[in-house]
C-alpha positions in Angstrom: -66.2 -72.1 -87.3 -66.8 -69.1 -84.2 -69.9 -68.5 -84.2 -70.4 -72.7 -83.8 -68.2 -72.1 -80.5 -70.9 -69.5 -79.6 -73.7 -71.4 -80.1 -71.9 -74.7 -78.1 -71.4 -72.0 -74.9 -74.8 -70.1 -75.2 -76.3 -73.7 -75.4 -74.3 -74.7 -72.2 -75.3 -71.6 -70.3 -79.1 -72.2 -70.9 -78.7 -75.3 -69.6 -76.7 -74.4 -66.1 -79.0 -71.6 -66.4 -82.0 -73.9 -66.6 -80.9 -75.9 -63.3 -79.9 -73.3 -61.3 -83.2 -72.0 -61.6 -85.1 -75.2 -61.3 -82.8 -75.7 -58.0 -83.8 -72.5 -56.4 -86.9 -72.3 -53.2 -89.1 -69.7 -54.2 -89.1 -66.5 -51.8 -92.2 -66.0 -49.9 -95.4 -64.1 -51.3 -96.5 -66.3 -54.3 -98.2 -69.5 -54.8 -95.9 -71.5 -52.6 -96.3 -70.0 -49.2 -100.1 -70.6 -49.4 -99.4 -74.4 -49.7 -97.5 -74.2 -46.7 -94.0 -73.8 -48.3 -93.3 -70.0 -46.7 -92.0 -70.6 -42.9 -88.8 -73.2 -43.4 -87.0 -70.9 -45.8 -84.8 -69.1 -43.8 -83.4 -71.7 -41.6 -79.8 -72.5 -40.9 -77.1 -71.9 -44.2 -80.1 -71.9 -46.7 -80.4 -67.9 -46.7 -76.5 -68.1 -47.5 -77.4 -70.9 -50.5 -80.2 -68.6 -52.2 -77.9 -65.6 -52.2 -75.2 -67.8 -54.1 -77.8 -69.1 -56.0 -79.6 -65.4 -56.8 -76.1 -64.3 -57.8 -75.5 -67.1 -60.2 -78.8 -66.6 -61.8 -78.1 -63.1 -62.4 -74.4 -63.9 -63.7 -75.4 -66.5 -66.0 -78.3 -64.4 -67.8 -76.1 -61.8 -68.0 -73.4 -63.9 -69.5 -75.8 -65.7 -71.8 -77.0 -61.6 -73.2 -73.2 -60.8 -73.6 -72.7 -64.4 -76.0 -75.9 -63.5 -77.9 -74.8 -60.0 -78.7 -71.3 -61.1 -79.7 -71.8 -64.0 -81.5 -73.9 -61.8 -84.2 -70.4 -60.6 -84.9 -69.0 -64.1 -86.1 -71.4 -64.7 -88.2 -69.9 -65.3 -91.7 -71.5 -63.0 -94.4 -69.0 -63.3 -97.4 -68.6 -60.2 -98.5 -72.1 -59.8 -100.1 -75.4 -58.7 -98.3 -78.9 -60.9 -99.8 -80.9 -57.6 -98.6 -80.9 -55.3 -102.2 -82.1 -51.7 -100.4 -81.2 -50.2 -103.7 -83.2 -50.0 -106.9 -86.0 -51.7 -104.8 -89.3 -50.4 -107.0 -87.2 -51.4 -110.1 -89.9 -53.8 -112.6 -92.9 -52.5 -110.5 -95.9 -52.4 -112.9 -98.0 -48.9 -112.1 -101.2 -48.7 -112.8 -102.6 -44.6 -114.9 -104.3 -42.8 -112.9 -107.9 -42.4 -113.4 -110.0 -39.2 -112.6 -113.4 -39.0 -111.6 -114.4 -38.1 -115.3 -113.2 -41.2 -116.8 -114.8 -42.8 -114.7 -118.2 -44.2 -115.7 -121.6 -44.1 -113.6 -122.6 -47.8 -114.8 -122.1 -48.8 -111.2 -124.5 -45.7 -109.2 -126.2 -48.0 -107.2 -128.6 -45.1 -107.2 -130.2 -45.6 -110.9 
Protein backbone atom coordinates (compact mmCIF):
# COMPACT_ATOMS: atom_id res chain seq x y z
CA UNK A 1 0.00 0.00 0.00
CA UNK A 2 2.78 2.44 0.82
CA UNK A 3 4.47 1.67 -2.50
CA UNK A 4 1.41 2.98 -4.36
CA UNK A 5 1.54 6.12 -2.23
CA UNK A 6 5.21 6.59 -3.15
CA UNK A 7 4.35 6.16 -6.83
CA UNK A 8 1.60 8.76 -6.63
CA UNK A 9 3.90 11.27 -4.91
CA UNK A 10 6.71 10.57 -7.40
CA UNK A 11 4.34 11.18 -10.31
CA UNK A 12 3.08 14.41 -8.72
CA UNK A 13 6.63 15.66 -8.14
CA UNK A 14 7.59 14.71 -11.72
CA UNK A 15 4.66 16.64 -13.22
CA UNK A 16 5.40 19.71 -11.07
CA UNK A 17 9.09 19.47 -12.00
CA UNK A 18 8.21 19.38 -15.70
CA UNK A 19 5.99 22.43 -15.32
CA UNK A 20 8.64 24.37 -13.37
CA UNK A 21 11.30 23.60 -15.97
CA UNK A 22 8.98 24.65 -18.81
CA UNK A 23 8.22 28.00 -17.11
CA UNK A 24 11.87 28.96 -16.66
CA UNK A 25 13.46 31.49 -18.97
CA UNK A 26 16.56 30.13 -20.65
CA UNK A 27 19.81 31.67 -19.46
CA UNK A 28 21.94 33.48 -22.04
CA UNK A 29 24.47 31.82 -24.27
CA UNK A 30 22.25 29.13 -25.65
CA UNK A 31 20.17 28.94 -28.76
CA UNK A 32 17.66 31.50 -27.47
CA UNK A 33 20.26 34.30 -27.40
CA UNK A 34 20.91 33.89 -31.11
CA UNK A 35 17.20 34.46 -31.80
CA UNK A 36 17.05 37.72 -29.84
CA UNK A 37 15.99 36.49 -26.40
CA UNK A 38 19.16 37.37 -24.50
CA UNK A 39 18.72 40.97 -23.37
CA UNK A 40 15.47 41.25 -21.43
CA UNK A 41 16.04 38.60 -18.80
CA UNK A 42 17.33 40.78 -15.97
CA UNK A 43 14.66 43.52 -16.04
CA UNK A 44 12.66 44.18 -12.88
CA UNK A 45 11.93 41.10 -10.78
CA UNK A 46 12.74 38.51 -13.38
CA UNK A 47 16.10 37.73 -11.74
CA UNK A 48 14.42 36.98 -8.39
CA UNK A 49 11.87 34.78 -10.15
CA UNK A 50 14.69 32.89 -11.87
CA UNK A 51 16.40 32.28 -8.50
CA UNK A 52 13.13 30.95 -7.04
CA UNK A 53 12.55 28.68 -10.04
CA UNK A 54 16.14 27.42 -9.94
CA UNK A 55 15.90 26.57 -6.24
CA UNK A 56 12.51 24.96 -6.73
CA UNK A 57 13.87 22.85 -9.59
CA UNK A 58 16.79 21.60 -7.52
CA UNK A 59 14.57 20.93 -4.50
CA UNK A 60 12.06 18.94 -6.54
CA UNK A 61 14.80 16.99 -8.32
CA UNK A 62 16.43 16.02 -5.02
CA UNK A 63 13.04 15.16 -3.52
CA UNK A 64 12.19 12.94 -6.49
CA UNK A 65 15.56 11.19 -6.27
CA UNK A 66 15.05 10.54 -2.55
CA UNK A 67 11.48 9.32 -3.09
CA UNK A 68 12.61 6.88 -5.77
CA UNK A 69 15.29 5.47 -3.47
CA UNK A 70 12.88 5.22 -0.53
CA UNK A 71 10.18 3.56 -2.62
CA UNK A 72 12.50 0.60 -3.11
CA UNK A 73 12.21 -0.22 0.60
CA UNK A 74 8.41 -0.19 0.52
CA UNK A 75 8.04 -2.94 -2.11
CA UNK A 76 6.40 -6.03 -0.62
CA UNK A 77 8.61 -9.04 -1.12
CA UNK A 78 6.63 -11.85 0.65
CA UNK A 79 9.78 -13.23 2.28
CA UNK A 80 10.85 -15.29 -0.74
CA UNK A 81 13.28 -14.39 -3.42
CA UNK A 82 12.67 -15.11 -7.07
CA UNK A 83 16.38 -15.06 -7.74
CA UNK A 84 18.00 -18.41 -7.06
CA UNK A 85 21.72 -17.96 -6.48
CA UNK A 86 22.42 -21.38 -4.97
CA UNK A 87 22.89 -24.39 -7.21
CA UNK A 88 22.75 -22.38 -10.43
CA UNK A 89 24.78 -24.98 -12.34
CA UNK A 90 22.37 -27.74 -11.43
CA UNK A 91 20.80 -29.63 -14.34
CA UNK A 92 23.35 -28.41 -16.90
CA UNK A 93 24.68 -31.04 -19.30
CA UNK A 94 28.32 -30.87 -20.19
CA UNK A 95 30.04 -32.29 -23.21
CA UNK A 96 33.13 -34.43 -22.70
CA UNK A 97 36.42 -32.72 -23.30
CA UNK A 98 38.03 -33.80 -26.56
CA UNK A 99 41.74 -34.07 -27.06
CA UNK A 100 43.68 -33.26 -30.21
CA UNK A 101 44.53 -36.92 -30.82
CA UNK A 102 40.90 -37.97 -30.91
CA UNK A 103 40.03 -35.48 -33.64
CA UNK A 104 40.01 -36.91 -37.12
CA UNK A 105 41.83 -35.36 -40.04
CA UNK A 106 38.77 -35.59 -42.30
CA UNK A 107 38.12 -31.86 -42.02
CA UNK A 108 41.64 -30.86 -42.98
CA UNK A 109 41.44 -28.48 -45.93
CA UNK A 110 45.11 -28.94 -46.89
CA UNK A 111 44.71 -32.58 -47.97
